[in-house]
C-alpha positions as CSV (number, residue, x, y, z in Angstrom):
1,M,-4.6,-10.0,5.5
2,D,-5.0,-8.0,8.9
3,V,-8.1,-6.4,9.3
4,R,-8.8,-3.7,12.4
5,V,-11.0,-1.5,13.6
6,V,-9.5,1.9,15.1
7,Q,-10.6,5.1,16.3
8,G,-9.4,8.3,15.3
9,D,-8.8,11.3,12.7
10,I,-8.2,9.7,9.2
11,A,-6.0,12.5,8.2
12,Q,-3.7,11.5,11.2
13,Q,-3.2,8.0,10.0
14,S,0.0,6.6,8.5
15,A,-0.8,4.0,5.7
16,D,0.2,3.6,1.8
17,A,-3.4,5.0,1.1
18,L,-5.9,6.6,2.6
19,V,-9.3,6.3,1.4
20,N,-11.7,9.3,0.8
21,A,-15.4,9.2,1.7
22,A,-15.9,11.1,-2.0
23,G,-19.3,12.1,-3.8
24,T,-19.0,11.8,-7.7
25,S,-18.0,15.0,-8.5
26,L,-14.8,14.5,-6.1
27,R,-15.2,17.9,-4.8
28,M,-13.7,17.6,-1.0
29,G,-16.3,19.3,1.4
30,S,-17.0,18.1,4.8
31,G,-16.8,14.9,7.2
32,V,-13.9,12.6,5.8
33,A,-13.4,14.6,2.8
34,G,-12.8,17.9,4.7
35,A,-10.4,16.5,7.3
36,L,-8.3,15.1,4.4
37,R,-8.4,18.3,2.6
38,R,-7.4,20.6,5.9
39,V,-4.0,18.3,6.3
40,G,-3.3,17.5,2.9
41,G,-4.0,20.9,1.4
42,E,-6.0,22.8,-1.3
43,A,-3.8,21.0,-3.9
44,L,-5.3,18.0,-2.9
45,N,-8.7,19.0,-3.7
46,A,-7.6,20.5,-6.8
47,A,-6.0,17.2,-7.8
48,A,-9.4,15.6,-7.1
49,V,-11.7,17.8,-8.8
50,A,-9.5,17.5,-11.6
51,S,-9.7,13.8,-11.6
52,G,-13.5,13.9,-11.6
53,P,-16.2,13.4,-11.9
54,V,-16.5,9.7,-11.6
55,E,-19.3,7.2,-11.8
56,L,-21.2,6.4,-8.8
57,G,-19.4,3.8,-6.8
58,G,-16.0,4.8,-8.9
59,V,-12.9,5.8,-7.5
60,A,-10.1,7.9,-8.7
61,V,-6.5,8.1,-7.2
62,T,-4.4,11.4,-6.3
63,D,-1.3,12.0,-4.5
64,A,-1.6,12.4,-0.8
65,Y,0.3,15.5,-0.7
66,D,0.7,16.7,3.0
67,L,-1.0,13.4,4.3
68,D,1.4,10.8,5.7
69,A,0.5,8.1,2.9
70,D,1.4,7.8,-0.6
71,Y,-1.9,7.9,-2.3
72,V,-5.7,9.2,-1.6
73,I,-8.0,6.9,-3.1
74,H,-11.4,9.1,-3.5
75,A,-14.2,6.5,-3.5
76,A,-17.7,7.6,-4.5
77,A,-20.3,6.1,-2.5
78,M,-22.4,9.3,-2.5
79,P,-23.8,11.1,-5.4
80,H,-23.4,14.9,-5.9
81,Y,-26.5,14.7,-7.8
82,G,-30.4,13.8,-7.1
83,D,-31.0,13.3,-3.4
84,G,-27.2,12.8,-2.4
85,Q,-28.0,9.6,-0.8
86,A,-25.7,6.5,-0.6
87,T,-27.1,3.3,-1.6
88,A,-26.0,-0.4,-0.5
89,E,-24.7,-1.1,-4.1
90,S,-22.7,2.1,-4.0
91,I,-21.1,1.5,-0.7
92,R,-20.4,-2.2,-1.9
93,S,-19.2,-0.8,-5.1
94,A,-16.8,2.1,-3.9
95,T,-15.4,-0.4,-0.9
96,R,-14.6,-3.3,-3.5
97,R,-12.8,-0.6,-6.3
98,A,-10.8,1.1,-3.2
99,L,-9.6,-2.3,-2.2
100,D,-9.0,-3.3,-5.8
101,R,-7.2,-0.1,-6.6
102,A,-4.7,0.3,-3.4
103,D,-3.8,-3.4,-4.1
104,D,-3.2,-2.7,-7.9
105,L,-1.0,0.1,-6.7
106,G,0.9,-2.3,-4.8
107,C,-0.2,-0.9,-1.4
108,E,0.4,-2.8,1.7
109,S,-1.6,-0.9,4.1
110,V,-5.2,1.1,3.7
111,V,-7.3,3.0,5.9
112,I,-10.9,3.0,5.0
113,P,-13.8,5.2,6.5
114,A,-17.6,4.3,6.9
115,L,-18.3,5.2,3.1
116,G,-21.6,6.5,2.5
117,C,-22.6,6.9,6.1
118,G,-22.2,10.5,7.1
119,V,-23.6,13.4,4.9
120,A,-24.9,10.7,2.4
121,G,-27.3,9.3,5.0
122,F,-26.6,5.7,5.0
123,E,-27.3,3.9,8.6
124,L,-23.8,3.2,10.1
125,A,-24.3,-0.2,11.1
126,A,-25.7,-1.3,7.8
127,G,-23.0,0.6,5.8
128,A,-20.2,-0.8,8.1
129,R,-21.7,-4.7,7.5
130,I,-21.3,-4.1,3.6
131,I,-17.9,-2.5,3.9
132,L,-16.6,-5.3,6.4
133,E,-18.2,-8.1,4.2
134,E,-16.5,-6.6,1.2
135,I,-12.9,-6.7,3.0
136,D,-13.8,-10.0,3.8
137,R,-14.4,-11.4,0.4
138,F,-11.4,-9.4,-1.1
139,D,-8.4,-11.7,-2.0
140,P,-5.2,-9.3,-1.8
141,E,-1.8,-9.5,-3.8
142,S,-0.1,-6.8,-1.7
143,L,-2.8,-5.7,0.9
144,S,-1.7,-6.8,4.5
145,D,-3.1,-4.1,6.7
146,V,-6.5,-3.0,6.4
147,R,-7.6,-0.5,8.9
148,F,-11.4,0.6,9.3
149,I,-11.6,3.8,11.0
150,A,-14.2,5.6,12.9
151,Y,-14.1,8.9,14.0
152,S,-16.4,9.2,17.1
153,D,-16.7,6.9,20.4
154,G,-20.2,5.9,19.4
155,G,-19.0,5.3,15.8
156,Y,-15.9,3.1,16.9
157,G,-18.5,1.3,19.2
158,T,-20.9,0.6,16.4
159,V,-18.5,-0.3,13.8
160,S,-16.2,-2.9,16.3
161,R,-20.0,-4.6,17.2
162,V,-20.6,-5.3,13.4
163,A,-17.1,-6.3,13.0
164,G,-17.3,-9.0,15.9
165,E,-20.8,-10.1,14.2
166,V,-19.3,-10.3,10.7
167,R,-16.3,-12.4,12.1
168,S,-18.5,-14.9,14.2
169,E,-20.7,-15.4,10.9
């Protein structure tokens, strides 16, 4: 399985599945969800909300609508209740379930953002480590291209550094 760190806007990526950094209600607000909603259209948000709510760490799948993908996998690393903060376990579970679901759908390519590391408040380097460890543990049947995407220069630098550390362990 080819695992790469890329920089850019997830809504501009082409893949079989794009992973949305979702909250448990699946309402698509800001950050990654907002970027996907702006390009995918309001039908994407409506489909996501109709699929929810999901448990913390859970996933739901919708059509990708106007995005260059077949599916959007909404991975709920953030609770839409309580303090709204992601945890190591919610990030780990959401990552694992997103990868499982992409593989179950027969996807060959998936783009995953730093789940739980935006408005959900989890520190980026620690969250990236969790996500990369889950990707490394994953034994796919169909997935061959996994892209971990970061939007900003700083985020890309952090995720790339952590990826190098994880690979050397």
